[in-house]
N, C-alpha and C positions, 0 to 999 in steps of 0.2 A: 500599369508599366511606366517607368520614368523615362525621360528623354535621354538620348545617348549624347555623348560628346561628339562633336565634328572634328576630325583631324584634317588640317589643311596641308596642302603640299608645302614642301620646304620653300621658305623665302630667304633670299640671299644665300650665302655660301654655308651658314652654320645654324640658321634659325628655322624652327617650325612652330606653328600655332595650333592649339587645340581649343575649340570653342566649348566653353562650358554652358550647359543648359541653365537658364535663369527663368524665373517666373514673370519678370517685368518686360518692359518694351526695349530696354537697353540690352546690349550683348556683353559678354565677358569672354577673354581668351587667356589661356596660359601660354607663355613664351618659353620655349625650350631651346638649349643648345643641343641639336640632334647629334652632333659629333661626339659629345661627351655625355650625353643623356643627362643634362643637368637643367634643373628648372631655374630660370633667370627672373622671372616675375610674372605680373599679369597686366593685361590691358582690360580697363574697365571705366565706366562712366564715373566721373568724380563731380559730385554736386557743387562743391566749392569753386572748382575750376570751370564747371558748367560745359565740360567736354571730356572726350576720351583721353586718358593718360596711360602711360607705362608706369607701373609701380613695382619696384623690386623689394618692397617692405620697408625701405628707409628713404628713398627718394621718389619723387614723381617728376615725370617729364611729359609735356605734351608734343605734338608733331613739330611745332616750331622750335622748341628746345633741342629735340633730336636732329632736326634738320640743320641747325646752327652748329651742333657739335660735329655732325658728319662733315659739314664744309670746312670747319677749322681743321679736322684731321686730314682731309684731301689736301688742303693748302700746305700743311706742315710736311706731308709726304712728298709733295711736288718740290719743295725746297731741298729735300735730301737727294734728288735726282742729279 
């Protein structure tokens, strides 16, 4: 009998994660917009980056990239207030 995917609680306002069973020691997750039931991409180990990255099929972002984008968005929203 195969391994089952692990569904994680909602993270943030619109995101949920589903852990996909793998045979290796690294893990893999699907990222979903649970509000629209839309697959956004995957989080998986990237050998070239030597770390986990978010991959939407076109672009790859590590935690530092996503953090920097988030900070930029917050600063721009503060300017609008």
